[in-house]
N, C-alpha and C positions, 0 to 999 in steps of 0.2 A: 412904690410906695399907692397906690391907687389899687392895685390887686390886693397889699395885704389888709389895705385898708375894709374891701369887699369881702376876705374872707373872714373878717372875724368872728360878725355878727354867727356865721354859719357856727364858725367853733363854739363862740360860745354857747348858743343852740344845743351844739350835739351835748358839749356837760351839761345845762340843764334838762335836755330829756332825759340823763343817762341819771342823774339826783331824781327826778322823779322813780325812774324803774325804779331806782335801790328804798325809797321814802314807800313805793308798790308794796315791795315786798316785804318789808319791812315792818309794815301793818298789817299785810298775810300773814306773814309767818305769827307776831300777836297775837292776832285774830284764833287761828290754826290751833294757838297754846292755850289759848282764856277758852277753846273752844273743849278738847282735850281735860285740861283740868275738871271742867265746866263737867267733863261725860264722867269723868273721876267721882267725884263725889258726888255726883247723884251714884256711881255704882253703888262706891261705900252702902249708902245708907238705907239700897236693898236691904230684901232679906237674905240672910245666910242661906247658901245650899248645902253646907256640910250636909245636911241630913236627910239631905232628898232622898236617900235610900229607904230613909226610915218615916219618911211620911210618905212612900207607897207601898211599905208592907203598911200602916196603920189604913189605909184605903180597902185596901185588901186584905185586912182581920174584922176594917166596920161591914164591909158587903160580903163577908162569908166565901174569899176568892180563898187563890192559891199564888204564890210566890215563885216566877219561874227562873231560873239561873243563870250564868253562861254556860256557852254558847249561848246566842242567841236563837230558836227554831228559826232554819237557813230560808226556806223556803220565804216564810209572815212576814221574817222579816226584808227579806228582799221586796215582798209587793209593797209592804208599807211605806219602804221606802222610795218604790217605783208612784207611789197615787195623793202621800203626801210630802213630798221632797226628795226630790231627787237631784239636789245642793247637797244634802246631810253633808257622804264624804269631802265636800271639796271642804277648801281653807276654807278654817275656822270667821278669817276674814271675809274671805267673798258672802258667804252666809251673814254675817251682817249689813252690809254694803245693797245684799236682795232686801233682806230683809228691810231696813232704811229705805230706801229704795220705793217698796210693799209701804212702810205706813204712810209716806210724805202720801205718795198716789192716794191712799186710803184717806188721808186730811183733807190735801186736798177735790175733791169732788165730795166734799166731807157725812161719807160716809160711817167713820167713826171705825171701823172693825177694814184692817185692810186685809181681811179674809186669806187662802192658803199657808198662811202661817208654815214656817218650819217645826219641827218634830221638836226641837229644842223647845219652843217659843211656847208649843201646844202643852207641851209634858210641867213647865213652866205656871201655865195657867190651872191644867189640871192640878196643881202641887202645890197651890198662893191663889190663886182664886183668885184673878187678879182685876176683876171686874169686864168691865164692855166696853166702847167707847177706844177713839181714837190712842187719850193719854196710856187704858189697862193696852194697848197695843206696846210700846212704845215697852211700856214696866214689862210684856210679855218677854219684849227682841233683847231689856238691860237682863232682866231675869235668867232667861236662854243662852248668852253668851255663857252667865256665869255659871253654866251646865254646862257650856259646850268647852271651857276651858280646867273644869276644876273634874270631869269624869273623862275616860273613852267612851269613843262612839258607842265601841257594841255594852258599855254602861248604861251611855244613854236611852239607845233602842233594847235595851231591855226595861229601865223604869217604860220608856213609852208606854212598851207594851203592859207591863205589868199592870199602870194604872189606866187603859183604858175600856168605857165601858160599851162592849159588843150588844148587848139588848137581852130580854129576856133575864135580864134579871141576874146576868156572864160578867163581874167584870175578871179582867185583869184573861190577856190572851191563855192561860191554861184549863182559868172558869169552862170560857166557851168553848176551844176547842173538843174540851170535853161532854162541855156539855150538848153541841148541837152536829157532834162528829162519834164524840165517842171516844176522843184518838189523843191525845202526847202531843204539842205542837209543834214538836221534828218529827213528825209523823204525817203530817198533814203533804198533800197532795198539791199541786199545782190548783188545784179544783176547787180545793177546802181553803185553801192559802189565800187566794186574791177575794172567792168568798166573800171572806173573815175581815181582808184590807180593810175592804169595803164598807166594814158598817158602820165604821170607828163617825163614819162624818155625819151620818145620821142613824143612830139605829133602830130607831122603830119603823122611821120611810123606808128602812130595806131589811125588814126582818123576811127572814129567809122562810121564816114560817108561818105569817101570816101575810106576807108579801110577794110573794118568791120572784114573780113579775121582776116588778122593778128590781129585788135578787141582784135578777140576773142581769139587767140594764147594769147592774151599777160590778158585779163579780166580771163581765163586757170590757167596763172603762177600765181596770185597774185592770187587766189580760191586756190591753192594749197598752196603755202604758208601762207595763214591763217589754211591752214587745219595739216601742218607740226608741228605750233604753236598754237594748240589745242585754236585756236577759234571758225569753225568748225570743225566737223565730216566728213570725208569723204560725206557719203551721205547727207551730208550738204551741200557742198560743191558741188557737182553734180548737187543736184539739183541748185542752188543760174548758174548753168553753162546752164542750161536747161530753166532758166527762162526767159520770154522777160523782154524781154529792154524797148518796151515799145519810143523810139529815137522817137524826133520830127524832127528832117528832114532826115532818112529812115529809111526806116523796109526790116526786113531780111528777 
């Protein structure tokens, strides 16, 4: 009898512990459900991306650019992915979590802008002018998610390259490739593609016509990223850095 009485409290304690765990799990599931519903409502409140390609065409028309079609120019596309978003071809959920992490870090640090945005986020900013600050970064992330699930990777990348500004009045990769090198984007060498991909971050600062030394530093960074992501070997990266660019408006 003594043993039975002694073990009874432990038995009831175990039941209480299980009940607490069950309640905690239910609360957690409810919170997740609320968060998912809130996210869905927020996503639906954002602009439609159905006309994203038309927006890209409008940008090109406004700036006298030309739209490049599919397939995307292989070397330029690869260089852009390597330097701007090496997770571009990952699962959409992976990219979403990665973007959320950057946005959260930026908010905690009080910087307002996460920086290092994914290609889809950058495209969202280009097409929908989301503004600046932490709120804008979250909006870009959400619109970028809509773009990622509405269009193929090739289409997103093509729109991104077509809507970018590359300096010297060149909007879109077609105008930039022809303007700087006298070539269509598909014919760019690794040297030229890495130079062009590096301009998007700061077209004026890295202008290869006016600031050739800085442009070469940026090109080196792009080539380093191509090596780090295993698109080029170290020897190929070094060879591309030394290769002539044949700039139309300046000679190194």
